[in-house]
C-alpha angles and dihedrals in degrees: 000000000000091000091052091051091053091050091051090048091050090051091048090050091051091051090047092051090046089053089055090055097254105151116234087223089064092052096044101028093133089062096055114113110269095356108165114272109238106196092185087086089071090056090051096048103100092196086075126086121244130207118201120205102244118167143353106260097184140351138182108201092195092063100023091233129128145122137267125211117226127204122216122238140176124196114243131189128234125185116222122175095333092315124107114222123197120204135163117252128190112253137187123245115286098197127108130247089040092207094063105059136054117245091193106026123207109217140180123282124179135181119195133173117225093178139337088281102036127074125185122207119189125188133170131201093208144349115316109218097170120096115254112254133199111265119239088207095062128071107259089001097276142067122237122238120214109173089162088075091064126063116221126217133171116236134196090254102035137296139334135197121191134190129174089269104044154330135258114204121192114197114199103207120048087020115240138157110205125190121206133180123234091272091056097254113149107241099181141329139201113256121238124197089252089061093063102047093096093076138058089225112103101235119185112229127203100310150119132245127225111206114226089207095069108349091249117144138219130191126233113194103194121194136177126264117207126216113280092011114147128203127209138176129036091149129279096350117170098192124088110327095232106064094200106121094023135106108221123198111207103204124123109249140168092247093192089214145009103256104069134077098256120092140216087197114036114170122191092226134095139166132216131221087231092072109269140093134202131211115194100208103211139094094214119106113282132194119191123195104201096193096306096126096028116018095220099044129089106197116189106192106193122192092215124087088232130062116212111177130177114198120196125201123208146051120319094271091050092048094049091047092051094045093050092045084060101041101024140272124250117269113240108259121224119271095248091059089069090063125089118293110209117203149136134183090290154358105188103190149027088252092058093047093050091046092053091049091048092051093047089059093039093055092038095241105157109230141159106185137053111195123203108201129189099330108069093094128078089260120035111253093006098118112205099145092245127113112237101260094210093055102032107053095182114358093178092057091043092056092044091053093046091049091055088055092051100264127129119199124232122192130203122228140150138204098243123092124198121219091254093054111114089229096052097092093045091053094048096042091052095047093242095138134077113267134209127230090276094051093253128111114282090218135027086254124070111241115203113246105221092183086073111082089208089059092051091049092049093046096046089049090059091051093045090058089058093044087055089056092054108271112151103194142358131229105231097207129182117356096151098103105068105150110267091203093040126121111228130208092253090060097253127118129236089262085082101019101050094076092038092054095085091050092051090044094049090046095051093053096040093051096051089046091053092046095048103031105025097240137080110239137139134154103226138171106194130055149164132193108309096028089107087078088071109054140231133046133168133207105255132232106345121188117240094250140106089248092055091049090053093045089049090061092048090051092050093048092049092048089049088055088054097063101276115132098181129048140147141181141206104277110229094014129278116240104070137006107301113250106238095236091053094044089050092057095038094052100072089042088056092045089057095054124095090260130011132211132168104212141148141073111354140302102047098141109104096226090069089066130064123305090247090055092048091053092048092048091050092049093049090049091047089053090055095048092048088050092051095112090055092045093047094049093046090049092054092048091049093050090054098046103033092246126145120244087218103048138176114250093247092062088072096028107037093155094055109091092201093058090063091060102055124093104154098070134040148187115257099209115327101306113036121077113201126195112180122204107246094181135043094272136116098222138031144184110270127189114215122197118231117302133043125306130197122210108241092213107032098026091225115150123230133184123224118285135056121334136167102230129188119224118242127227088307112063096244139077114241123174132183124217110248112258095032128139109209111196114217133186132208111272116264131173092233134021085239089070099045117126105223093174090078121047131172116221109208108200114210103196138135122239093263094054116112098188144007133199139201142166128254129185119182123206110260096022127113107232147022111258127208113228117205123196126191128205114250115174108309095342142060119236132199109251094204135357107221092190096061111198095350092089141002127217131221115191127214121185108217102211 
């Protein structure tokens, strides 16, 4: 009777809260389908048992293997002056029989050396009975080990390894792993329980939790944060650029926008302003508290019962190079992909597609791609890999004709199949979809199971058929909703496969594209670590607001600091018709991104706006096409070094404190500084790193520091680093028609400059070449042409 009363009271409370306007979704958010899994809750549940890493029990310095002893704790409450304190207390074992289980377990600990900058630390919270598998996140599935690059020495407190770039110190008791740079500066250190006794705040040290609900375990590597330390990365994060003070949930999610804390593209990697980076090598859900709860504590709460961390030592460029050596560098996309992609949601017919192509040429809007979004099937959104026969009379001829005119065709598709889809039964009958514990579908839709080789073969066959018809590239949409509770063909659950789904999805499309077309190119929304190998990705469904435009940039900068060289976004925003004033300011920002696409609710085509807007759009597009040699060379350089085309200022200026504070401007490649207008203004405050900078539009010269700078004819501020050679090409309406045998080298240099340099990469050549010009009289001349007769250079000194 008492239980029934409680149930009635609970129901009454729910109705009462509902009457107050409290949304049920807020109360039961954890139960919403595909809500991000925040594993930090397990580390805050004081019914669970905690094991703190305590001392080094054994260690073999020759192999870097040993064991760590853990002490058992429970959190207990203590009332003090009407305030309830919670602190960990050592406890005895609670298992029976007492002879069968370890109260203070001794567990594996390994240190390996991937390179002279990269250290790997592996820990386990219990015995690992599964067979080790190759990791999809790592190049070739494994990480190298080069202990010969580090010199070992025994210390009074433990062990030390040193390379030319840093030192790893292992202290036996109390157990610590400390990372230093070459100058001996402490970069970061594991936290032991003894480190957090000088505060009343209950701080979790390096540990693991054992859930009392099911006895499963999760690791929590906990490291120090130093004063003024800043944290960046974690994927395409739209919140504050510096992650210090935030709790970040790394779980692939359909973010439904670009201004909230969830992410289409979470990446378990971050870098610190102190000179190190960390890759959390797992596909399980992760929550990282970067000093949000305690300002000096970096708490990586990993869903897995193992912790596999790679730590990188160096400046941002070094860290990105090391990380992408480990997880893969971006393939170089084809030249035409750097042209304008014209799209909307959606073109429904061959007639519409041809009309858009015709108008692009009529209005002289240079463009290389026509994208057909969700409406090229018989039923909008019902993806069956077949053009609607009533609306596309001859898609093969259409694509052939468009190709002759310099247009490549991109098609939308997704990996979910509704019950009414004509392919649904085939997918289910052939066991190509993810199952639940009962062997049914977890959802009403069938979700392709990319862990099943038969699924990949079937899926790639569908895409091949379209490639044979003339398709150039596929939009790899969605991918964030792999069933968390699903059972996958490889025997694993969605706990590990949910975050890996985008990587498998990206890989499947990229590989068939490479096989059939000879290049690696996709247009994808979701990612995980390693997805950068399969460019490219775009920023998701941005609102048509100033805030969304600003958040889009933050997301792109963060993704670039997570190993992704190439990235784009929907110019003008996606969700509603773009207001002309917003679209006007967003356009040149989009044109100065690695790839550019106008996409979203119609109309997106510039001729449907005012004549002034059309002229501005054309001029911004012309600027991009004339800058194509610069863009192409910077892209090649980025693909080789793991650098982002859109990069934070501190990537190029790591020793400039001011460059670490800016998130509303960026470097496009190494030499162009871009400051978009995020409000309806004609000027803005711009921070310039040390040196001199020349306005690309007005030619005014500025010294480093803060300046209020007016935009030029295009509503954006663009500056060139003094001493830069910017290669330009004669304007063409398609990259297909560009004349690479004649390039103009525009030299941006002040009067006191004696030389200027730039990079050039020609289609069909092997390497990026540095072009040096020297001042001679009132001109700059090329000292040596490394391309011989392949191209000729004309120089123009921009004074």
